[in-house]
PASEBA-1860 file (N, C-alpha, C; in nm, 3 decimals):
! residues 77
1> MERRELRA> 0.811/0.296/7.591/0.873/0.216/7.486/0.876/0.300/7.359 ~ 0.988/0.292/7.288/0.997/0.359/7.159/1.006/0.253/7.049 ~ 1.007/0.297/6.924/0.995/0.205/6.811/1.103/0.097/6.806 ~ 1.226/0.131/6.835/1.333/0.030/6.831/1.315/-0.073/6.941 ~ 1.271/-0.030/7.056/1.242/-0.123/7.166/1.125/-0.214/7.129 ~ 1.025/-0.158/7.063/0.911/-0.237/7.017/0.958/-0.345/6.919 ~ 1.043/-0.308/6.826/1.096/-0.404/6.728/1.166/-0.519/6.801 ~ 1.247/-0.486/6.900/1.319/-0.588/6.976/1.221/-0.677/7.053
9> ALGAAGVP> 1.117/-0.618/7.112/1.018/-0.695/7.188/0.941/-0.790/7.097 ~ 0.906/-0.744/6.978/0.833/-0.829/6.884/0.922/-0.944/6.836 ~ 1.049/-0.915/6.813/1.142/-1.020/6.773/1.158/-1.123/6.884 ~ 1.172/-1.077/7.008/1.187/-1.168/7.122/1.063/-1.254/7.142 ~ 0.946/-1.199/7.107/0.820/-1.272/7.121/0.797/-1.369/7.005 ~ 0.883/-1.364/6.904/0.871/-1.455/6.791/0.769/-1.414/6.687 ~ 0.730/-1.286/6.686/0.634/-1.238/6.586/0.706/-1.231/6.451 ~ 0.655/-1.298/6.347/0.720/-1.296/6.216/0.733/-1.155/6.159
17> DGYYRIEG> 0.846/-1.129/6.092/0.874/-0.996/6.037/0.767/-0.944/5.942 ~ 0.703/-1.032/5.868/0.604/-0.989/5.770/0.469/-0.950/5.829 ~ 0.451/-0.965/5.958/0.323/-0.933/6.021/0.307/-0.785/6.053 ~ 0.416/-0.708/6.048/0.408/-0.569/6.091/0.509/-0.481/6.019 ~ 0.482/-0.351/6.024/0.571/-0.248/5.969/0.577/-0.137/6.071 ~ 0.698/-0.097/6.106/0.719/0.014/6.199/0.796/0.121/6.123 ~ 0.732/0.231/6.097/0.791/0.338/6.017/0.930/0.376/6.067 ~ 1.027/0.372/5.974/1.162/0.414/6.004/1.247/0.312/6.079
25> VHEPVPTP> 1.187/0.200/6.118/1.259/0.101/6.197/1.253/-0.038/6.133 ~ 1.135/-0.079/6.091/1.117/-0.211/6.032/1.018/-0.199/5.917 ~ 1.074/-0.202/5.795/0.993/-0.189/5.675/1.030/-0.304/5.582 ~ 0.961/-0.418/5.597/0.997/-0.538/5.522/0.995/-0.519/5.370 ~ 1.092/-0.583/5.304/1.101/-0.582/5.158/1.112/-0.726/5.112 ~ 1.028/-0.769/5.022/0.917/-0.695/4.960/0.805/-0.670/5.062 ~ 0.725/-0.571/5.031/0.614/-0.536/5.119/0.513/-0.649/5.121 ~ 0.478/-0.697/5.242/0.377/-0.804/5.252/0.240/-0.755/5.202
33> PDFLYLRK> 0.151/-0.845/5.161/0.020/-0.805/5.111/-0.070/-0.748/5.221 ~ -0.046/-0.787/5.346/-0.123/-0.730/5.457/-0.038/-0.737/5.584 ~ -0.054/-0.637/5.670/0.026/-0.627/5.791/-0.034/-0.521/5.883 ~ 0.007/-0.523/6.009/-0.026/-0.417/6.102/0.087/-0.315/6.097 ~ 0.056/-0.189/6.127/0.159/-0.086/6.115/0.153/0.016/6.226 ~ 0.266/0.087/6.240/0.277/0.202/6.329/0.346/0.311/6.248 ~ 0.287/0.429/6.247/0.345/0.540/6.170/0.305/0.672/6.233 ~ 0.379/0.776/6.198/0.346/0.911/6.243/0.266/0.978/6.132
41> APDGVWET> 0.148/1.025/6.167/0.060/1.090/6.069/0.110/1.232/6.040 ~ 0.068/1.289/5.928/0.110/1.426/5.894/0.076/1.530/6.001 ~ -0.030/1.505/6.079/-0.067/1.601/6.183/0.011/1.581/6.313 ~ 0.108/1.487/6.313/0.194/1.466/6.429/0.146/1.362/6.528 ~ 0.027/1.308/6.505/-0.028/1.203/6.592/0.025/1.069/6.543 ~ 0.048/0.977/6.634/0.093/0.842/6.599/-0.028/0.754/6.569 ~ -0.018/0.674/6.464/-0.128/0.586/6.425/-0.084/0.441/6.427 ~ -0.175/0.355/6.466/-0.161/0.211/6.448/-0.277/0.168/6.360
49> GAYERGRY> -0.252/0.067/6.279/-0.359/0.024/6.192/-0.324/-0.102/6.115 ~ -0.407/-0.129/6.016/-0.390/-0.247/5.932/-0.382/-0.205/5.786 ~ -0.292/-0.268/5.714/-0.282/-0.251/5.570/-0.333/-0.380/5.509 ~ -0.434/-0.367/5.425/-0.494/-0.486/5.366/-0.553/-0.449/5.230 ~ -0.523/-0.532/5.132/-0.576/-0.513/4.997/-0.546/-0.373/4.941 ~ -0.426/-0.324/4.969/-0.383/-0.196/4.915/-0.435/-0.074/4.988 ~ -0.496/-0.093/5.105/-0.554/0.020/5.178/-0.505/0.021/5.323 ~ -0.477/0.141/5.371/-0.443/0.160/5.511/-0.570/0.191/5.589
57> EVIGRHPD> -0.593/0.120/5.698/-0.708/0.147/5.785/-0.657/0.176/5.925 ~ -0.682/0.297/5.971/-0.636/0.337/6.103/-0.723/0.268/6.209 ~ -0.657/0.203/6.304/-0.726/0.139/6.416/-0.724/0.232/6.537 ~ -0.609/0.298/6.558/-0.597/0.387/6.673/-0.508/0.505/6.645 ~ -0.539/0.618/6.709/-0.456/0.739/6.703/-0.409/0.765/6.845 ~ -0.280/0.795/6.858/-0.218/0.802/6.990/-0.142/0.934/7.006 ~ -0.143/0.989/7.127/-0.079/1.119/7.150/0.073/1.115/7.145 ~ 0.132/0.995/7.165/0.278/0.986/7.163/0.323/0.849/7.115
65> EAAACAHL> 0.452/0.841/7.088/0.512/0.719/7.034/0.496/0.601/7.131 ~ 0.514/0.627/7.260/0.504/0.519/7.360/0.367/0.454/7.360 ~ 0.262/0.533/7.353/0.126/0.479/7.352/0.100/0.398/7.225 ~ 0.150/0.447/7.112/0.132/0.375/6.986/0.209/0.243/6.988 ~ 0.330/0.243/7.042/0.409/0.119/7.051/0.338/0.018/7.140 ~ 0.286/0.063/7.253/0.215/-0.028/7.344/0.095/-0.088/7.275 ~ 0.023/-0.009/7.196/-0.095/-0.061/7.127/-0.057/-0.165/7.023 ~ 0.045/-0.138/6.942/0.084/-0.235/6.840/0.135/-0.364/6.907
73> LRLLV> 0.206/-0.351/7.016/0.252/-0.470/7.087/0.134/-0.555/7.134 ~ 0.031/-0.491/7.187/-0.090/-0.565/7.231/-0.159/-0.633/7.113 ~ -0.160/-0.569/6.998/-0.224/-0.627/6.882/-0.150/-0.750/6.830 ~ -0.019/-0.753/6.848/0.061/-0.860/6.787/0.103/-0.972/6.881 ~ 0.097/-0.948/7.010/0.145/-1.052/7.103/0.028/-1.110/7.181
END
């Protein structure tokens, strides 16, 4: 699964848009005060985590986009 497929799966599952941010695919405006996220780290590893109270907290680091998408899907559905 890649990021656009993840976005479609979350929409089909009825997950509200403000619950998550997927870098380059789904970046809600205005930015919610807290959400789960998927992004590519500067070192090339994919990260999933939580943004809360102005801070990003990494929950998992993944070797590829597919693994990161699967993890975020499990966290939200």
